[in-house]
N, C-alpha and C positions, 0 to 999 in steps of 0.2 A: 747365402750366406748369411742371412736378418734367420732364419731359420734354426741353423745348425748354432747360430748365438743362443736364440730360444731355448734348444732343448739342452743346451750345456748349463743356463741359468737354471732352467727348471729341474734339471739335475741334481745340480748343487744344492739348490733349496728342497730336495726333496732328501740327499745325504743328511741336512742336517735338523733335518722336523722326524726320520724316523722315531718310531714310538720304540719306547724301550721295556724291557721283561716286566717290570713293573706296572708300566701304563697297560701291557697287554694284560696281564694278569687282574689288574681290575677291572679293566674293559670284561675278561669273562668272568670273574666274578658277579659283576651289575648283571650282566647278560643271565648266569644260573639263578642268581635271585629273582630275576623278574619272571623267569618259567616257572620258577620253584612256585612262587606266589600265586600264580595262574593256577597251578594244581592244588594248590594247598586245600582248597575250597572242599572238592570232592573227596580227596585223603582224609582231612579232618575229620568231614561225615561220617566216613567210613571205617576209618581206626584210629581217631581220637589224637592223631601226631599234632602237637601245636606248630602252628607257624615259626614259631622261634626255634627250635629245634632244627625244623627243615633249611632253615636260612642259615642255622651254624653249622649244618652238616656241609652244605655248599660254600660255606666260606672257607670252609677247614680246608676241602675236597680241594681246591686249585691250588693254595698256598705251598710254595715250594715245588709244585709238578708239573707237569709239563713240557713241551719242548719248544724252547725258543728259536725262531731263525733270523737271521739279518741278511738281507738283501740289497744292502745297503741305500738303495732308495725306496725299499720298501718290508714289511718284518710280520714272520707269520708266527703264532701260537696256537699250539692245538695239547689239548689236553682230553684226558679217556673220563666217559662217564661212566654211572653206570648201566649195563645192556652194552647193548651192540653199538652204540652211539659214540661219537667225539664228538668235541668241540674244535670249531675252528674259528679262529681271530686273524687278520689282513689288515697291515695299519700302515699308513702312508701320510704324511703332511700332517703329523700327529694325531689324527683322527684312526678310530680303531672301529671294523665292523665284528661282528661275531655271528656266526650261525651253526647250527645243531646240525651233523651230518650222519643220517645211519647205513653204517658199513653193508653194502648189498642191497639194499634198499634204495639206494638213490641220496638224496636230501629231499630234507621238509623244510 
């Protein structure tokens, strides 16, 4: 009986703390900006593209795009990325975790 009450309590807390679409988009932008900054050093040396232009592209890329799914106790946000990859973010209890997934090649 205690276990059932505990599960109901956890479910209720999870329901009221599911991250919103805006939270998911912000986490996706932050993840993409961090990934872009890692790759900018070698891209800038090879092509002369500045960090500001890459960050602006990434920030505008996610805005208003992507698919948000609410599973009542968790949420999922996916957005296509250039190439054969997409961004997948899962959220629960106000926390969001993002990762890049390559289609057909598994995950990185």
